[in-house]
C-alpha positions in Angstrom: -9.3 232.9 25.5 -10.6 230.1 23.4 -13.0 229.2 26.2 -14.3 232.8 26.3 -14.8 232.7 22.6 -16.7 229.5 23.0 -18.9 231.0 25.7 -19.6 234.0 23.5 -20.4 231.8 20.6 -22.9 229.8 22.7 -24.5 233.1 23.7 -24.8 234.1 20.1 -26.3 230.8 19.1 -28.7 230.4 22.1 -32.3 229.7 21.2 -33.8 230.5 24.6 -33.1 232.8 27.5 -32.2 229.8 29.7 -29.5 228.8 27.2 -28.3 232.3 26.9 -28.1 232.7 30.7 -26.1 229.6 31.1 -23.6 230.7 28.5 -23.4 234.2 29.9 -22.7 232.8 33.4 -20.0 230.6 32.0 -18.5 233.7 30.3 -18.6 235.6 33.6 -16.8 232.8 35.5 -14.1 232.7 32.9 -13.6 236.4 32.5 -13.4 237.2 36.2 -16.7 239.1 36.1 -18.1 236.8 38.9 -15.4 238.2 41.2 -16.3 241.7 40.2 -20.0 241.1 41.1 -19.1 239.8 44.5 -17.1 243.0 45.4 -19.4 245.8 46.7 -16.9 248.6 46.1 -17.2 250.5 42.9 -17.1 254.2 41.9 -20.1 253.5 39.6 -22.7 253.6 42.4 -23.2 254.5 46.1 -22.7 251.1 47.5 -22.5 252.4 51.1 -26.0 253.7 51.1 -27.4 250.6 49.5 -25.5 248.4 52.0 -26.9 250.4 54.9 -30.4 250.2 53.7 -30.1 246.5 53.1 -28.7 246.0 56.6 -31.6 247.9 58.3 -34.3 246.0 56.4 -32.7 242.6 57.1 -32.3 243.4 60.8 -36.0 244.2 61.2 -37.1 241.1 59.3 -34.8 238.8 61.2 -36.0 240.3 64.5 -39.6 239.7 63.4 -40.4 243.4 64.2 -43.0 244.3 61.6 -43.3 247.9 62.9 -39.6 248.4 62.6 -39.6 246.9 59.1 -42.4 249.3 58.1 -40.4 252.2 59.5 -37.3 251.1 57.6 -39.2 250.8 54.4 -40.9 254.2 55.1 -37.5 255.8 55.1 -37.6 255.7 51.4 -38.2 253.3 48.5 -36.9 255.2 45.6 -36.1 254.2 42.1 -32.4 254.1 41.2 -31.3 254.3 44.8 -27.6 255.1 45.0 -27.4 254.9 41.2 -28.1 251.2 41.1 -29.9 251.4 37.8 -26.9 252.9 35.9 -26.3 251.2 32.6 -22.5 251.1 33.3 -23.1 248.7 36.1 -24.3 246.1 33.5 -21.4 246.4 31.1 -18.7 244.7 33.2 -20.4 241.3 33.2 -22.6 239.5 30.7 -25.2 238.4 33.2 -26.5 240.7 36.0 -24.5 243.1 38.1 -23.2 243.7 41.6 -24.5 241.1 44.0 -25.2 243.8 46.5 -27.8 245.4 44.1 -29.4 242.0 43.5 -29.6 241.2 47.2 -31.1 244.7 47.9 -33.8 244.3 45.3 -34.7 240.8 46.4 -34.8 241.9 50.1 -37.1 244.9 49.4 -39.4 242.8 47.3 -39.8 240.1 50.0 -40.2 242.8 52.6 -43.0 244.4 50.7 -44.8 241.1 50.2 -44.4 240.4 53.9 -45.8 243.8 55.0 -48.8 243.2 52.7 -49.6 240.0 54.6 -49.1 241.3 58.2 -52.2 241.0 60.3 -54.3 244.1 60.6 -54.0 244.2 64.4 -50.2 244.8 63.9 -50.4 247.1 60.9 -53.8 248.4 60.0 -55.2 248.2 56.5 -55.3 252.0 56.4 -51.6 252.2 57.3 -50.8 249.6 54.6 -52.8 251.5 51.9 -51.1 254.8 52.8 -47.7 253.2 52.8 -48.1 251.3 49.5 -49.6 254.3 47.7 -46.7 256.6 48.8 -44.1 253.9 48.0 -45.6 253.4 44.5 -45.7 257.1 43.9 -42.1 257.6 45.1 -40.6 254.6 43.2 -42.5 255.2 40.0 -43.0 252.6 37.3 -41.7 251.4 33.9 -43.0 251.8 30.4 -42.2 250.0 27.2 -41.9 252.2 24.1 -42.1 250.5 20.7 -40.5 252.6 18.0 -41.5 253.0 14.4 -40.2 250.0 12.5 -41.6 249.5 9.0 -41.4 245.9 8.1 -39.1 245.3 11.1 -42.2 245.4 13.4 -42.0 241.7 14.4 -38.7 242.5 16.2 -41.0 244.2 18.8 -42.9 240.9 19.2 -39.8 239.1 20.1 -39.0 241.7 22.7 -42.5 241.4 24.2 -42.3 237.6 24.2 -39.1 237.7 26.3 -40.5 240.2 28.8 -43.8 238.3 29.1 -42.0 235.0 29.7 -39.9 236.7 32.5 -43.0 238.4 33.9 -41.4 241.8 33.3 -43.8 243.3 30.7 -44.8 246.8 31.8 -48.6 247.7 31.9 -47.8 251.0 30.1 -46.9 250.5 26.5 -46.5 253.0 23.7 -46.1 252.5 20.0 -45.6 254.6 16.9 -46.0 253.5 13.2 -45.4 249.8 13.1 -44.8 249.9 16.8 -48.4 251.1 17.2 -49.7 247.9 15.5 -47.7 245.7 17.8 -48.8 247.7 20.9 -52.4 247.3 19.9 -52.0 243.6 19.4 -50.6 243.3 22.9 -53.3 245.6 24.3 -56.2 243.6 22.9 -55.0 240.0 23.4 -54.5 237.9 26.5 -51.1 236.3 27.1 -52.5 233.0 25.8 -53.9 234.7 22.7 -50.5 236.2 21.9 -48.8 232.8 21.4 -49.6 232.5 17.6 -48.0 236.0 17.1 -44.9 234.8 19.0 -44.7 231.8 16.8 -45.3 233.9 13.6 -48.3 231.6 13.1 -50.7 234.4 12.1 -52.3 235.3 8.9 -55.0 237.4 7.4 -58.0 236.5 5.3 -56.0 236.4 2.1 -52.4 235.1 2.3 -49.8 237.8 2.0 -48.3 236.1 -1.0 -51.6 236.3 -2.9 -52.3 240.0 -2.2 -52.5 242.2 -5.3 -49.5 244.4 -4.5 -48.1 247.2 -6.7 -44.5 247.4 -7.6 -42.6 250.5 -6.5 -39.6 251.7 -8.6 -38.9 248.2 -9.6 -38.4 247.3 -5.9 -39.9 244.4 -4.1 -43.7 244.8 -3.8 -44.8 246.9 -0.9 -47.9 246.9 1.2 -50.7 249.2 0.1 -53.3 251.0 2.2 -56.0 248.4 1.7 -53.5 245.6 2.6 -52.5 247.4 5.8 -56.2 247.9 6.7 -57.0 244.3 6.0 -54.1 243.3 8.3 -55.3 245.6 11.1 -58.9 244.4 10.8 -57.7 240.8 11.0 -55.5 241.2 14.0 -57.2 244.0 16.0 -60.9 243.9 17.2 -63.1 246.9 16.5 -62.8 248.5 19.9 -62.1 251.9 21.4 -59.0 252.6 23.6 -61.2 252.3 26.7 -62.6 249.0 25.6 -59.2 247.7 24.8 -58.1 248.5 28.4 -61.1 246.6 29.7 -59.9 243.6 27.7 -56.4 243.3 29.1 -55.7 246.0 31.7 -52.8 247.2 29.6 -52.5 250.9 29.0 -51.9 251.2 25.2 -50.6 254.6 23.8 -50.4 255.4 20.1 -48.5 258.3 18.7 -49.9 260.2 15.8 -48.5 263.3 14.0 -50.5 266.1 12.5 -50.8 266.4 8.7 -50.9 270.1 8.9 -47.9 272.0 10.1 -49.5 274.2 12.8 -51.3 271.4 14.6 -50.0 269.5 17.6 -49.1 265.8 17.7 -51.2 263.5 20.0 -50.7 260.5 22.2 -53.9 258.5 22.0 -54.9 256.3 24.9 -57.8 255.5 27.3 -57.1 258.8 29.2 -56.8 261.4 26.5 -59.1 259.8 23.9 -61.1 256.9 25.4 -63.7 256.7 22.7 -61.4 256.8 19.7 -61.3 253.6 17.7 -58.1 251.7 17.9 -58.0 250.6 14.3 -58.1 254.1 12.9 -55.4 255.2 15.4 -53.2 252.4 14.1 -53.9 253.4 10.4 -53.0 257.0 11.3 -49.8 256.1 13.1 -48.7 253.9 10.2 -49.5 256.5 7.5 -45.9 257.1 6.3 -45.9 260.5 4.5 -45.8 260.1 0.7 -46.6 256.4 1.0 -50.0 256.2 2.7 -52.7 259.0 2.8 -53.4 260.9 6.0 -56.1 259.4 8.2 -59.2 260.9 9.9 -59.8 259.4 13.3 -63.1 257.9 14.2 -64.8 257.5 17.6 -67.9 256.1 19.2 -70.5 258.4 20.6 -72.7 257.9 23.7 -75.1 255.6 21.6 -72.2 253.5 20.3 -72.4 255.0 16.8 -69.2 255.8 14.9 -68.5 259.4 14.1 -65.5 261.5 13.1 -63.1 262.6 15.9 -61.8 266.1 15.3 -63.3 266.0 11.7 -61.2 268.8 10.4 -57.9 267.2 11.3 -55.9 264.4 9.5 -53.1 262.4 11.0 -49.9 260.7 9.8 -47.0 258.5 11.0 -46.5 259.0 14.7 -42.7 258.5 14.6 -42.3 261.7 12.6 -42.9 263.8 15.8 -42.8 261.5 18.8 -41.3 258.1 18.2 -40.6 257.5 22.0 -43.1 259.7 23.9 -41.4 259.5 27.3 -42.4 262.9 28.6 -46.1 262.3 27.9 -46.0 258.9 29.5 -44.4 260.3 32.6 -47.0 262.9 33.0 -50.0 260.6 32.3 -48.9 257.5 34.3 -46.2 258.5 36.7 -43.6 256.6 34.7 -40.0 257.4 35.5 -38.2 254.4 33.9 -38.3 253.8 30.2 -37.5 250.7 28.1 -37.2 251.3 24.4 -37.5 248.6 21.7 -35.8 250.7 19.0 -35.7 249.5 15.5 -36.7 252.6 13.5 -34.9 252.0 10.2 -34.6 255.7 9.5 -32.3 256.4 12.4 -31.2 253.0 13.6 -27.8 253.1 11.9 -27.0 256.4 13.7 -27.8 255.2 17.3 -25.1 254.2 19.7 -26.5 252.2 22.5 -25.9 254.2 25.7 -26.2 251.0 27.6 -23.0 249.7 25.9 -19.4 250.2 26.7 -17.9 253.6 26.1 -14.6 254.4 24.4 -12.9 257.0 22.3 -15.0 256.3 19.2 -18.2 256.2 21.2 -17.4 259.5 22.9 -16.6 261.2 19.6 -19.8 259.9 18.1 -21.8 261.3 21.0 -20.1 264.7 20.6 -20.8 264.7 16.9 -24.5 263.7 17.5 -25.0 266.4 20.1 -23.3 269.0 17.8 -25.5 268.0 14.9 -28.7 268.3 16.9 -27.7 271.8 18.1 -27.0 272.8 14.5 -30.4 271.5 13.4 -32.1 273.3 16.3 -30.3 276.6 15.5 -31.1 276.5 11.8 -34.7 275.3 12.1 -36.4 278.7 12.0 -34.1 279.9 9.1 -34.9 276.8 7.0 -38.6 277.2 7.7 -38.6 280.9 6.6 -36.5 280.1 3.5 -38.9 277.5 2.2 -42.3 279.0 3.1 -42.9 280.0 -0.5 -42.7 276.3 -1.5 -45.2 274.4 0.6 -44.0 270.9 -0.3 -40.4 271.7 0.4 -41.4 273.5 3.6 -43.3 270.5 4.8 -40.4 268.2 4.0 -37.9 270.4 5.8 -40.0 270.7 8.9 -40.6 266.9 8.9 -36.8 266.4 8.6 -36.1 268.6 11.6 -38.8 266.9 13.7 -37.1 263.5 13.0 -33.6 264.8 13.5 -34.3 266.5 16.9 -36.0 263.7 18.7 -34.5 261.5 21.4 -34.4 257.9 20.2 -33.0 256.1 23.3 -34.2 255.5 26.8 -33.0 254.2 30.2 -32.8 250.7 28.8 -32.4 250.1 25.0 -33.2 247.0 23.1 -31.6 247.4 19.7 -31.2 244.9 16.8 -27.8 243.3 16.6 -27.7 244.3 12.9 -28.3 247.9 12.1 -28.5 248.0 8.3 -31.5 246.6 6.3 -32.3 246.6 2.7 -34.4 249.8 2.2 -36.4 248.0 -0.6 -37.9 245.7 2.0 -38.9 248.2 4.7 -42.4 248.6 3.4 -42.7 245.1 1.9 -44.9 242.3 3.1 -43.1 239.6 5.1 -43.5 235.8 4.7 -43.6 233.6 7.8 -39.9 232.8 7.7 -39.0 236.5 7.7 -41.4 237.2 10.6 -39.9 234.3 12.5 -36.3 235.6 11.9 -37.2 239.1 13.2 -39.1 237.7 16.2 -36.0 235.7 17.1 -33.8 238.8 16.7 -36.1 240.7 19.1 -35.8 237.9 21.7 -32.0 237.7 21.3 -31.6 241.5 21.6 -33.7 241.5 24.8 -31.9 238.7 26.7 -28.8 240.8 27.6 -31.1 243.5 29.1 -33.4 241.2 31.1 -31.5 241.3 34.5 -31.2 245.1 34.3 -34.9 245.4 33.6 -35.7 243.0 36.4 -33.6 244.9 39.0 -35.0 248.3 37.9 -38.7 247.3 37.7 -39.4 244.3 39.9 -40.1 246.5 43.0 -42.6 248.6 41.0 -44.3 245.4 39.7 -44.5 244.2 43.2 -46.1 247.4 44.5 -48.6 247.4 41.7 -49.6 243.8 42.4 -50.0 244.6 46.1 -52.2 247.6 45.5 -54.4 245.7 43.1 -54.9 243.0 45.8 -55.7 245.6 48.4 -58.2 247.7 46.5 -58.5 246.4 42.9 -56.6 249.3 41.4 -53.2 250.6 40.8 -52.3 254.1 42.0 -51.2 256.4 39.2 -52.8 254.2 36.5 -56.1 255.6 35.2 -58.7 252.9 35.2 -61.8 253.7 33.1 -65.1 252.7 34.7 -67.1 252.4 31.5 -66.6 252.3 27.7 -69.4 254.7 26.7 -69.9 258.4 26.8 -66.6 259.2 28.4 -65.5 262.8 28.5 -62.9 263.4 25.7 -59.7 265.1 26.9 -58.7 267.1 24.0 -55.7 268.8 25.5 -52.4 267.8 24.0 -51.8 264.4 25.5 
């Protein structure tokens, strides 16, 4: 038992994914999880179907029969085949899951790469394009959603650092509030340009410690609107969403909530709002009600001049209505697998990670959470009617219900190890040491999820890469052709 404790301690103290992996593998060897991974049988997934699919693909590859291999693959490349993406399959061991699942994913990935390279007199280019388009559509793709975070935003940077290092960062990324700022940084900087952010070696024109900040209720000084804008302007270039896409090829999505009750929230991106300026979208998504004023979005017209975008509307913190916009991402990009970096300080303490182990307490907590949501849903109209004569109270009540009724978890959830933070610091400026601490926390929280993310997304990454090689595009991912005079899609994105 002491050896298991030592292995766990080494995992907790790891400073890199390689160190963590070694300690996790030692833990699995000592706990018996290695033997569990070797056994195919389990009631947690359809091992028979996966085993049969693996056998057919291997048989065709070993025989060198490319047509038979294409036929075997054509029978269906589907995400979560046989339930192999279930979170419960990743709770029995510290590193990875059933070897059958890992073998299947590796075999399919190698088979796809092989088919892409087969000579055209065996499998024509037209056949390849048709197959890879259909396979990509059927399998789907992953998206990374960055929650609202306040001053905890650097946690997201640590998560992104780990995913980039493991070549697992999705092309589709959403962000709300502080998550919007991090998403925009990733969407406007190359991998090499991101390194200073990963090392917390970034600053703005005036050092944070020298900003003229105003004290709030005797608490630690908080960031003001002008400080936030200065930070945004220092870290984000003055570009539109379409121009940002041209810079990195990443699809950045920013959630904004309406200031007025009867208006609809938006998901801003290169599809729904290509000409909207990224900086203003970030300012709007970070506009915490009661702390920062609502923001009017700006866009560039056909001549490149700035002008108001929906001039009669103002926008506030995107996490109020759509912290994790999974449904909209699914509709826009064909996403069917979601990774959440969740560090929203308002609700963080209430979240039970569905990727974790169950138990009596966890089940009771889930029942209580579902019951509470149903109660809030049932009383929403009554509360709205009861407070209509008091506009400020009515606005607060509706905002509370919007926050309470959202879903804050995804297929894979990366959550801080520590759930409680000093509320006085959540809107305060961070020094370099604090940023470094939060980045390290994001990395450490991501490490236990890496193999699950790899098994669930590496096939879609492979399909996207193959399609890009074949025709310079990725099916299902909108690719703007220009950065001027694009039609604005004003429907609710």
